[in-house]
NULOBA-586284 format. One record per residue (C-alpha): residue in three letters; x, y, z. Coordinates in pm, 1 decimal, decimal comma. Example, Ala and Ser with C-alpha at 12.3 -4.5 7.8 and 13.67 -1.06 7.14 Angstrom:
<recs>
<rec residuo="ALA" c1="1230,0" c2="-450,0" c3="780,0"/>
<rec residuo="SER" c1="1367,0" c2="-106,0" c3="714,0"/>
</recs>
This chain:
<recs>
<rec residuo="MET" c1="-900,2" c2="884,1" c3="-1689,6"/>
<rec residuo="LEU" c1="-760,6" c2="715,1" c3="-1374,7"/>
<rec residuo="VAL" c1="-396,0" c2="803,1" c3="-1258,3"/>
<rec residuo="LEU" c1="-234,5" c2="586,0" c3="-1036,9"/>
<rec residuo="ALA" c1="-4,8" c2="827,7" c3="-766,6"/>
<rec residuo="SER" c1="214,6" c2="542,2" c3="-708,1"/>
<rec residuo="ALA" c1="563,3" c2="383,5" c3="-823,9"/>
<rec residuo="SER" c1="516,8" c2="63,6" c3="-653,1"/>
<rec residuo="PRO" c1="494,2" c2="-215,2" c3="-934,9"/>
<rec residuo="ARG" c1="297,4" c2="-396,0" c3="-701,0"/>
<rec residuo="ARG" c1="2,2" c2="-159,8" c3="-700,1"/>
<rec residuo="ARG" c1="33,8" c2="-167,3" c3="-1083,7"/>
<rec residuo="GLU" c1="32,9" c2="-513,0" c3="-1137,6"/>
<rec residuo="LEU" c1="-298,0" c2="-552,2" c3="-935,6"/>
<rec residuo="LEU" c1="-474,0" c2="-253,2" c3="-1036,4"/>
<rec residuo="THR" c1="-422,0" c2="-412,3" c3="-1440,5"/>
<rec residuo="GLN" c1="-511,8" c2="-784,5" c3="-1284,6"/>
<rec residuo="ALA" c1="-839,7" c2="-593,8" c3="-1182,5"/>
<rec residuo="GLY" c1="-891,2" c2="-499,2" c3="-1530,3"/>
<rec residuo="TYR" c1="-840,9" c2="-97,3" c3="-1494,1"/>
<rec residuo="SER" c1="-699,9" c2="59,9" c3="-1804,2"/>
<rec residuo="PHE" c1="-485,1" c2="376,6" c3="-1598,7"/>
<rec residuo="GLN" c1="-185,6" c2="611,8" c3="-1635,9"/>
<rec residuo="VAL" c1="105,8" c2="626,2" c3="-1348,4"/>
<rec residuo="HIS" c1="176,7" c2="939,1" c3="-1185,7"/>
<rec residuo="PRO" c1="392,6" c2="879,1" c3="-831,3"/>
<rec residuo="ALA" c1="351,0" c2="1093,1" c3="-592,6"/>
<rec residuo="HIS" c1="672,9" c2="1248,1" c3="-414,4"/>
<rec residuo="ILE" c1="583,0" c2="1348,3" c3="-69,4"/>
<rec residuo="PRO" c1="729,3" c2="1314,7" c3="269,4"/>
<rec residuo="GLU" c1="622,0" c2="987,2" c3="451,1"/>
<rec residuo="GLU" c1="725,3" c2="1037,6" c3="792,1"/>
<rec residuo="PRO" c1="441,7" c2="942,2" c3="1062,9"/>
<rec residuo="ARG" c1="353,5" c2="1225,1" c3="1298,5"/>
<rec residuo="ALA" c1="413,6" c2="1201,8" c3="1667,8"/>
<rec residuo="ASP" c1="132,9" c2="941,9" c3="1823,9"/>
<rec residuo="GLU" c1="-27,1" c2="925,0" c3="1493,3"/>
<rec residuo="ASP" c1="-278,2" c2="605,2" c3="1473,5"/>
<rec residuo="PRO" c1="-156,6" c2="372,3" c3="1199,6"/>
<rec residuo="ILE" c1="-490,0" c2="382,8" c3="1052,4"/>
<rec residuo="ALA" c1="-451,9" c2="747,0" c3="1045,9"/>
<rec residuo="TYR" c1="-137,3" c2="754,7" c3="910,9"/>
<rec residuo="VAL" c1="-160,1" c2="568,1" c3="584,6"/>
<rec residuo="THR" c1="-523,3" c2="696,7" c3="538,8"/>
<rec residuo="ARG" c1="-338,6" c2="1091,7" c3="572,5"/>
<rec residuo="LEU" c1="-46,4" c2="966,5" c3="325,8"/>
<rec residuo="ALA" c1="-287,4" c2="793,6" c3="51,4"/>
<rec residuo="ARG" c1="-518,2" c2="1134,7" c3="28,9"/>
<rec residuo="GLU" c1="-213,4" c2="1361,9" c3="25,0"/>
<rec residuo="LYS" c1="-54,7" c2="1145,5" c3="-234,4"/>
<rec residuo="ALA" c1="-387,0" c2="1121,1" c3="-427,4"/>
<rec residuo="GLN" c1="-417,2" c2="1508,4" c3="-374,9"/>
<rec residuo="HIS" c1="-87,4" c2="1619,5" c3="-485,5"/>
<rec residuo="VAL" c1="-85,9" c2="1429,0" c3="-826,4"/>
<rec residuo="TYR" c1="-460,6" c2="1616,6" c3="-870,9"/>
<rec residuo="ALA" c1="-362,3" c2="1945,9" c3="-801,4"/>
<rec residuo="GLU" c1="-27,2" c2="1878,5" c3="-1016,2"/>
<rec residuo="LEU" c1="-227,1" c2="1731,1" c3="-1310,3"/>
<rec residuo="ALA" c1="-463,8" c2="1971,0" c3="-1317,9"/>
<rec residuo="ALA" c1="-233,4" c2="2284,3" c3="-1331,3"/>
<rec residuo="SER" c1="-131,7" c2="2140,0" c3="-1649,5"/>
<rec residuo="ALA" c1="-409,9" c2="1981,6" c3="-1817,7"/>
<rec residuo="PRO" c1="-771,1" c2="2003,3" c3="-1633,1"/>
<rec residuo="ASP" c1="-1001,1" c2="1688,3" c3="-1687,6"/>
<rec residuo="SER" c1="-1318,3" c2="1640,8" c3="-1511,2"/>
<rec residuo="ALA" c1="-1302,6" c2="1321,3" c3="-1559,2"/>
<rec residuo="ARG" c1="-962,6" c2="1253,3" c3="-1412,4"/>
<rec residuo="MET" c1="-949,2" c2="1033,5" c3="-1103,1"/>
<rec residuo="VAL" c1="-644,9" c2="989,4" c3="-912,3"/>
<rec residuo="LEU" c1="-587,4" c2="720,1" c3="-652,4"/>
<rec residuo="GLY" c1="-344,8" c2="714,4" c3="-363,8"/>
<rec residuo="ALA" c1="-217,0" c2="427,2" c3="-165,8"/>
<rec residuo="ASP" c1="-28,9" c2="352,8" c3="161,6"/>
<rec residuo="THR" c1="74,8" c2="43,8" c3="307,4"/>
<rec residuo="THR" c1="224,3" c2="0,0" c3="645,0"/>
<rec residuo="VAL" c1="251,9" c2="-271,8" c3="889,7"/>
<rec residuo="THR" c1="182,5" c2="-271,4" c3="1250,0"/>
<rec residuo="LEU" c1="279,8" c2="-483,9" c3="1548,3"/>
<rec residuo="ASP" c1="227,3" c2="-347,8" c3="1924,6"/>
<rec residuo="GLY" c1="35,2" c2="-42,8" c3="1767,0"/>
<rec residuo="HIS" c1="409,0" c2="-7,4" c3="1643,4"/>
<rec residuo="ILE" c1="438,8" c2="158,5" c3="1289,9"/>
<rec residuo="LEU" c1="702,7" c2="-99,3" c3="1051,7"/>
<rec residuo="GLY" c1="770,2" c2="99,6" c3="736,8"/>
<rec residuo="LYS" c1="1006,5" c2="38,3" c3="494,4"/>
<rec residuo="PRO" c1="1346,8" c2="-69,6" c3="650,1"/>
<rec residuo="GLU" c1="1655,0" c2="196,6" c3="640,2"/>
<rec residuo="ASP" c1="1922,2" c2="-111,2" c3="604,2"/>
<rec residuo="ALA" c1="1973,5" c2="-452,2" c3="635,6"/>
<rec residuo="GLY" c1="2055,0" c2="-433,9" c3="1017,8"/>
<rec residuo="ASP" c1="1683,2" c2="-258,3" c3="1050,0"/>
<rec residuo="ALA" c1="1517,8" c2="-547,5" c3="793,6"/>
<rec residuo="ALA" c1="1663,6" c2="-812,1" c3="1053,0"/>
<rec residuo="ARG" c1="1517,1" c2="-614,8" c3="1346,6"/>
<rec residuo="MET" c1="1193,9" c2="-592,2" c3="1195,7"/>
<rec residuo="LEU" c1="1168,8" c2="-955,9" c3="1116,8"/>
<rec residuo="ARG" c1="1277,2" c2="-1056,9" c3="1445,0"/>
<rec residuo="LEU" c1="970,3" c2="-885,0" c3="1564,8"/>
<rec residuo="LEU" c1="726,5" c2="-1054,2" c3="1323,7"/>
<rec residuo="SER" c1="884,0" c2="-1412,9" c3="1391,3"/>
<rec residuo="GLY" c1="652,7" c2="-1633,9" c3="1547,3"/>
<rec residuo="ARG" c1="372,3" c2="-1366,7" c3="1600,4"/>
<rec residuo="THR" c1="33,0" c2="-1228,6" c3="1448,4"/>
<rec residuo="HIS" c1="64,5" c2="-854,8" c3="1330,7"/>
<rec residuo="ARG" c1="-156,5" c2="-599,3" c3="1123,2"/>
<rec residuo="VAL" c1="-94,4" c2="-477,2" c3="763,7"/>
<rec residuo="ILE" c1="-299,8" c2="-194,2" c3="699,0"/>
<rec residuo="THR" c1="-326,0" c2="-10,8" c3="380,9"/>
<rec residuo="GLY" c1="-483,7" c2="327,5" c3="314,7"/>
<rec residuo="VAL" c1="-639,7" c2="401,7" c3="-27,2"/>
<rec residuo="ALA" c1="-793,7" c2="763,3" c3="-112,8"/>
<rec residuo="LEU" c1="-910,9" c2="863,9" c3="-460,9"/>
<rec residuo="VAL" c1="-974,3" c2="1230,7" c3="-546,2"/>
<rec residuo="SER" c1="-1191,7" c2="1327,9" c3="-835,7"/>
<rec residuo="ALA" c1="-1392,8" c2="1645,7" c3="-941,7"/>
<rec residuo="ALA" c1="-1662,6" c2="1479,9" c3="-714,3"/>
<rec residuo="GLY" c1="-1404,1" c2="1497,9" c3="-403,2"/>
<rec residuo="VAL" c1="-1253,3" c2="1295,4" c3="-200,7"/>
<rec residuo="SER" c1="-1323,9" c2="957,2" c3="-105,0"/>
<rec residuo="VAL" c1="-1067,7" c2="781,9" c3="185,3"/>
<rec residuo="ALA" c1="-1110,5" c2="410,9" c3="300,8"/>
<rec residuo="ALA" c1="-835,8" c2="142,4" c3="480,7"/>
<rec residuo="GLU" c1="-841,5" c2="-215,0" c3="494,1"/>
<rec residuo="VAL" c1="-662,3" c2="-423,5" c3="773,1"/>
<rec residuo="THR" c1="-557,4" c2="-792,1" c3="738,9"/>
<rec residuo="ALA" c1="-409,2" c2="-998,7" c3="1064,6"/>
<rec residuo="VAL" c1="-104,2" c2="-1208,8" c3="916,3"/>
<rec residuo="ARG" c1="28,0" c2="-1443,4" c3="1090,5"/>
<rec residuo="PHE" c1="454,6" c2="-1521,0" c3="1082,0"/>
<rec residuo="LEU" c1="612,9" c2="-1878,4" c3="1178,9"/>
<rec residuo="SER" c1="907,2" c2="-1866,7" c3="1397,7"/>
<rec residuo="LEU" c1="1199,3" c2="-1768,6" c3="1196,9"/>
<rec residuo="THR" c1="1607,6" c2="-1838,2" c3="1294,5"/>
<rec residuo="ASP" c1="1889,6" c2="-1578,9" c3="1245,3"/>
<rec residuo="ARG" c1="2005,6" c2="-1760,2" c3="935,7"/>
<rec residuo="GLU" c1="1672,5" c2="-1759,1" c3="740,5"/>
<rec residuo="ILE" c1="1681,3" c2="-1365,2" c3="810,4"/>
<rec residuo="ALA" c1="2011,4" c2="-1324,0" c3="638,0"/>
<rec residuo="ASP" c1="1932,5" c2="-1531,4" c3="368,3"/>
<rec residuo="TYR" c1="1631,0" c2="-1329,8" c3="306,8"/>
<rec residuo="ILE" c1="1787,3" c2="-1019,4" c3="363,5"/>
<rec residuo="ALA" c1="2084,4" c2="-1122,8" c3="130,7"/>
<rec residuo="THR" c1="1812,2" c2="-1145,1" c3="-126,7"/>
<rec residuo="GLY" c1="1765,9" c2="-780,5" c3="-162,9"/>
<rec residuo="GLU" c1="1378,4" c2="-870,8" c3="-106,7"/>
<rec residuo="PRO" c1="1282,7" c2="-710,0" c3="201,6"/>
<rec residuo="MET" c1="1439,9" c2="-365,2" c3="136,0"/>
<rec residuo="ASP" c1="1149,3" c2="-170,5" c3="-1,5"/>
<rec residuo="LYS" c1="887,5" c2="-322,1" c3="156,5"/>
<rec residuo="ALA" c1="729,6" c2="-238,5" c3="473,0"/>
<rec residuo="GLY" c1="762,7" c2="-473,2" c3="760,6"/>
<rec residuo="ALA" c1="1078,1" c2="-574,0" c3="552,1"/>
<rec residuo="TYR" c1="868,1" c2="-868,2" c3="348,5"/>
<rec residuo="ALA" c1="712,6" c2="-957,2" c3="61,3"/>
<rec residuo="ILE" c1="390,8" c2="-1155,6" c3="82,4"/>
<rec residuo="GLN" c1="388,0" c2="-1272,8" c3="-291,2"/>
<rec residuo="GLY" c1="760,3" c2="-1314,4" c3="-295,7"/>
<rec residuo="ARG" c1="1017,2" c2="-1554,1" c3="-100,5"/>
<rec residuo="ALA" c1="852,5" c2="-1481,1" c3="267,3"/>
<rec residuo="ALA" c1="496,5" c2="-1632,1" c3="176,9"/>
<rec residuo="ARG" c1="712,5" c2="-1974,1" c3="317,1"/>
<rec residuo="TRP" c1="668,2" c2="-1845,4" c3="653,0"/>
<rec residuo="ILE" c1="331,8" c2="-1723,0" c3="659,3"/>
<rec residuo="PRO" c1="75,8" c2="-2032,9" c3="755,8"/>
<rec residuo="ARG" c1="-243,1" c2="-1800,4" c3="756,5"/>
<rec residuo="ILE" c1="-420,1" c2="-1457,1" c3="700,5"/>
<rec residuo="GLU" c1="-740,2" c2="-1322,1" c3="799,2"/>
<rec residuo="GLY" c1="-857,5" c2="-1033,4" c3="533,7"/>
<rec residuo="CYS" c1="-777,4" c2="-964,0" c3="232,8"/>
<rec residuo="TYR" c1="-478,3" c2="-1116,8" c3="56,6"/>
<rec residuo="PHE" c1="-435,9" c2="-809,9" c3="-167,7"/>
<rec residuo="ASN" c1="-397,5" c2="-554,9" c3="98,3"/>
<rec residuo="VAL" c1="-59,9" c2="-717,2" c3="204,0"/>
<rec residuo="VAL" c1="49,9" c2="-715,7" c3="-115,1"/>
<rec residuo="GLY" c1="-40,4" c2="-347,1" c3="-126,5"/>
<rec residuo="LEU" c1="-390,5" c2="-271,9" c3="-275,5"/>
<rec residuo="PRO" c1="-714,8" c2="-378,9" c3="-127,4"/>
<rec residuo="LEU" c1="-901,7" c2="-438,9" c3="-479,1"/>
<rec residuo="ALA" c1="-1239,2" c2="-465,0" c3="-354,1"/>
<rec residuo="VAL" c1="-1201,3" c2="-157,6" c3="-133,6"/>
<rec residuo="VAL" c1="-1036,4" c2="25,0" c3="-462,9"/>
<rec residuo="CYS" c1="-1367,8" c2="-75,1" c3="-673,9"/>
<rec residuo="THR" c1="-1583,0" c2="18,4" c3="-431,7"/>
<rec residuo="LEU" c1="-1415,2" c2="378,9" c3="-438,2"/>
<rec residuo="LEU" c1="-1416,4" c2="368,5" c3="-827,2"/>
<rec residuo="GLU" c1="-1760,5" c2="287,7" c3="-862,5"/>
<rec residuo="GLY" c1="-1873,1" c2="556,6" c3="-577,9"/>
<rec residuo="HIS" c1="-1703,5" c2="808,1" c3="-810,8"/>
<rec residuo="ALA" c1="-1859,7" c2="681,1" c3="-1141,6"/>
<rec residuo="SER" c1="-1961,1" c2="880,8" c3="-1413,0"/>
<rec residuo="PRO" c1="-1982,0" c2="815,7" c3="-1815,2"/>
<rec residuo="ALA" c1="-1600,1" c2="879,2" c3="-1854,2"/>
<rec residuo="ALA" c1="-1542,6" c2="620,4" c3="-1520,2"/>
<rec residuo="PRO" c1="-1221,4" c2="457,7" c3="-1633,8"/>
<rec residuo="PRO" c1="-1278,3" c2="164,7" c3="-1865,2"/>
<rec residuo="LEU" c1="-1240,8" c2="-210,6" c3="-1812,0"/>
<rec residuo="ALA" c1="-967,2" c2="-327,9" c3="-2060,9"/>
</recs>
């Protein structure tokens, strides 16, 4: 049985799109970066901690040797700085002004925990933004879309109009690099592996 340790509707949609049957059991852990933590180390640590937390929680109540728990965490980085989810509208505006007219990186860490052990990987995608006006930023923030997104935007939403190109995996920018996830799942495959729907 595959379990997704995330409440993200985007990750649920992507796993479903890839044909997997799974259950959702969100992990509730602190998501603050450590001092001087590299962005890739940050997202892979969080993905691993989320998956391990849910695996242990479920194993305590219902042991299942075929259970696999998938954790993921996505962040946006620019000039080595982590841009997480905005705290408020002002913070969202600050992030969007930073991204305006520049290329940034989106990094997703993924971790799979099962009886076979722990596998961790990361995917990096470069995303180019057009230059944004203050009015465009204000209007976008008014939609509410940026408020629960790393970097204060959703590539699959209204911000798509400002992204002329990416280099790398599109699904990574949405929140779950499917090819990486499928590779991890195949590495943990067993006769009781999660079926394709």
